[in-house]
C-alpha positions in Angstrom: 0.0 0.0 0.0 1.5 3.3 -1.1 1.9 6.1 1.5 -0.3 8.4 -0.5 -3.3 6.1 -0.2 -2.7 5.7 3.5 -2.7 9.5 4.0 -5.8 9.9 1.9 -7.7 7.3 3.9 -6.6 8.9 7.2 -7.8 12.3 5.9 -11.1 10.8 4.7 -11.6 9.3 8.2 -10.8 12.6 9.9 -13.3 14.4 7.6 -15.9 11.8 8.3 -15.4 12.1 12.1 -15.5 15.9 11.8 -18.7 15.9 9.8 -20.3 13.4 12.0 -19.6 15.4 15.2 -20.7 18.6 13.5 -23.9 17.0 12.5 -24.5 15.6 16.0 -23.8 19.0 17.5 -26.5 20.5 15.1 -29.1 17.8 15.6 -28.7 16.8 19.2 -30.3 19.9 20.8 -33.3 19.5 18.7 -33.6 15.7 19.3 -33.2 16.1 23.1 -35.8 18.9 23.1 -38.3 16.8 21.3 -37.4 13.8 23.5 -38.0 15.8 26.7 -41.4 17.0 25.5 -42.4 13.5 24.3 -41.4 12.0 27.7 -43.4 14.7 29.5 -46.5 13.9 27.3 -46.1 10.1 27.9 -45.8 10.7 31.7 -48.9 12.8 31.8 -50.8 10.3 29.6 -49.8 7.3 31.7 -50.0 8.8 35.2 -52.7 11.5 35.0 -54.7 11.4 31.8 -55.7 7.7 32.0 -57.4 8.3 35.3 -59.2 11.4 34.0 -60.4 9.4 31.0 -61.7 6.6 33.2 -63.5 9.3 35.2 -65.1 10.5 32.0 -66.3 7.0 31.2 -67.8 6.6 34.7 -69.5 10.0 34.4 -71.0 9.1 31.0 -72.3 5.8 32.4 -73.7 7.7 35.4 -75.6 10.2 33.2 -76.9 7.8 30.6 -77.0 4.0 29.9 -77.2 4.3 26.1 -73.5 3.3 25.8 -71.8 0.1 26.7 -68.8 0.4 29.0 -66.5 -1.6 26.7 -67.2 0.8 23.9 -66.5 3.9 26.1 -63.3 2.4 27.5 -62.2 1.5 24.0 -62.7 5.1 22.8 -61.9 7.3 25.8 -59.1 5.2 27.5 -57.5 3.1 24.8 -58.7 4.9 21.6 -58.5 8.4 20.0 -60.4 10.0 22.9 -57.5 9.5 25.3 -56.0 12.8 24.2 -59.0 14.5 26.0 -57.5 13.6 29.4 -54.2 15.3 28.5 -56.0 18.6 27.7 -58.2 18.3 30.7 -55.1 17.9 32.9 -53.5 21.0 31.3 -56.6 23.1 31.8 -57.0 21.8 35.3 -53.5 23.0 36.2 -54.3 26.4 34.8 -57.5 26.6 36.9 -55.5 25.6 40.0 -53.0 28.3 39.3 -55.7 30.9 38.9 -57.3 29.8 42.2 -54.0 29.9 44.0 -53.4 33.4 42.7 -56.4 34.6 44.7 -56.4 35.5 48.4 -58.5 32.5 49.3 -56.4 30.2 47.3 -53.1 31.4 48.8 -54.5 31.2 52.3 -55.8 27.7 51.8 -52.5 26.6 50.2 -50.4 28.0 53.1 -52.7 26.2 55.5 -52.2 22.9 53.7 -48.4 23.4 53.5 -48.3 24.2 57.2 -50.1 20.9 58.1 -47.9 19.1 55.6 -44.8 20.2 57.3 -45.9 18.6 60.5 -45.6 15.1 59.0 -42.2 13.8 60.2 -40.9 12.3 56.9 -42.5 14.8 54.6 -41.0 17.8 56.3 -37.5 16.4 55.6 -38.1 16.2 51.8 -40.8 18.7 50.8 -38.9 22.0 51.5 -36.0 21.0 49.2 -38.3 19.8 46.4 -40.2 23.1 46.7 -37.0 25.1 46.4 -36.1 23.4 43.2 -39.6 23.7 41.6 -39.9 27.3 42.7 -36.5 28.1 41.1 -37.6 26.7 37.7 -41.4 27.5 37.7 -42.1 30.5 40.0 -42.0 34.0 38.7 -39.4 34.9 41.2 -35.9 34.5 39.7 -32.4 35.6 40.3 -31.7 39.1 39.0 -28.1 39.6 38.0 -26.9 43.2 37.7 -23.4 42.8 36.3 -20.6 40.4 35.6 -17.4 40.6 37.6 -14.1 38.7 37.9 -12.4 38.1 41.3 -9.7 35.9 42.7 -11.3 32.6 43.7 -10.7 30.0 45.0 -7.2 31.3 45.7 -5.0 34.2 44.9 -4.1 34.7 41.2 -6.8 32.2 40.2 -9.7 34.2 38.7 -13.3 33.3 38.5 -16.3 34.9 36.6 -19.3 35.6 38.8 -22.7 37.3 38.5 -23.6 40.0 41.0 -26.9 39.4 42.7 -26.7 41.9 45.6 -24.6 43.9 48.1 -24.0 41.3 50.7 -25.2 41.1 54.3 -25.4 44.4 56.0 -24.2 43.1 59.3 -20.9 41.8 57.7 -20.4 45.1 55.8 -20.9 47.1 58.9 -18.5 44.9 60.9 -15.7 45.0 58.4 -16.4 48.5 57.1 -16.3 47.6 53.5 -18.7 47.5 50.6 -19.5 44.0 49.5 -20.9 42.2 46.4 -22.9 39.0 46.7 -21.7 37.0 43.7 -23.1 33.9 42.3 -20.3 31.7 40.7 -21.9 29.3 38.2 -20.3 25.9 37.6 -19.6 24.4 34.2 -21.4 23.0 32.2 -24.6 23.5 34.3 -24.7 27.2 35.3 -27.9 26.8 37.4 -25.7 25.3 40.1 -22.8 27.1 41.8 -21.6 29.0 44.8 -22.7 32.2 46.5 -19.8 34.2 47.8 -19.5 37.6 49.5 -16.6 39.5 48.0 -15.3 43.0 48.9 -16.3 45.4 46.0 -12.7 46.7 45.8 -11.4 43.2 45.0 -13.7 42.7 42.0 -13.2 43.7 38.4 -16.3 44.6 36.4 -16.3 43.0 33.0 -17.7 44.4 29.8 -19.8 41.3 29.3 -23.5 40.7 29.3 -25.2 38.1 31.5 -25.8 36.0 28.4 -22.2 36.1 27.3 -21.0 35.2 30.8 -23.3 32.1 30.9 -22.3 31.1 27.4 -18.6 31.4 28.6 -19.4 29.1 31.5 -21.5 26.5 29.6 -18.8 26.2 27.0 -16.1 25.7 29.7 -14.4 28.9 28.5 -14.3 27.9 24.8 -16.7 30.6 23.6 -15.5 34.1 24.6 -17.4 37.3 23.8 -15.0 38.2 20.9 -15.4 34.7 19.4 -19.1 34.9 19.7 -19.2 38.2 17.9 -17.0 36.7 15.2 -19.3 33.8 14.9 -22.4 36.0 14.6 -20.6 38.1 11.9 -19.7 35.0 9.9 -23.3 33.7 10.3 -24.7 36.9 8.9 -22.3 36.9 6.0 -23.4 33.3 5.2 -27.1 34.4 5.3 -26.4 37.4 3.0 -24.6 35.1 0.6 -27.5 32.7 0.6 -30.0 35.4 -0.1 -27.9 36.8 -2.9 
């Protein structure tokens, strides 16, 4: 086998691997997004909707005896009518949310939570689950004001953090310094990280947006703001060439 053929095959393999991973990088986010929605739909159908559809069958049988139970089960539970339970579940959640937005709903819910926290095993688990669900679903969210760099976890090792506040007043009064409360996101999952109080004088404000900082963390430092701007410019050039 001649060296030229070997080099050509190696180059072809490298190209194949490069194209394959590039294709996976393009398709995987879409595939995972679709998969998550499909799994959520299957979960609601199997765990919630089926019971709603069975309730619909029992309600129809209670109102009238013109239909046989086997036919109703075949249509509402196992047939095309099963999608009804899914929509009923979604609408039911919306109604519950609207009720809990009222004064009566909030009062009733706080009363239920208070009694729930008295159960020995539940009170050990429920608060932590509530914190996670509130973080993702509640309207309250972390508000980041700016992006800063500071020496952490040791001197001459710099970390990027998002300013969330001005620290605890008692600590600032004790040390007689202005503080920043900084959230340091971890890579590649920036919704977890550390909360650190740093003297304001020991931070460097960065000319980065919150989105750019999160992109920097998620990519493990690969995508910097300058590279992102270059990528956006090249993308716009490709779009203009395609249009022309």
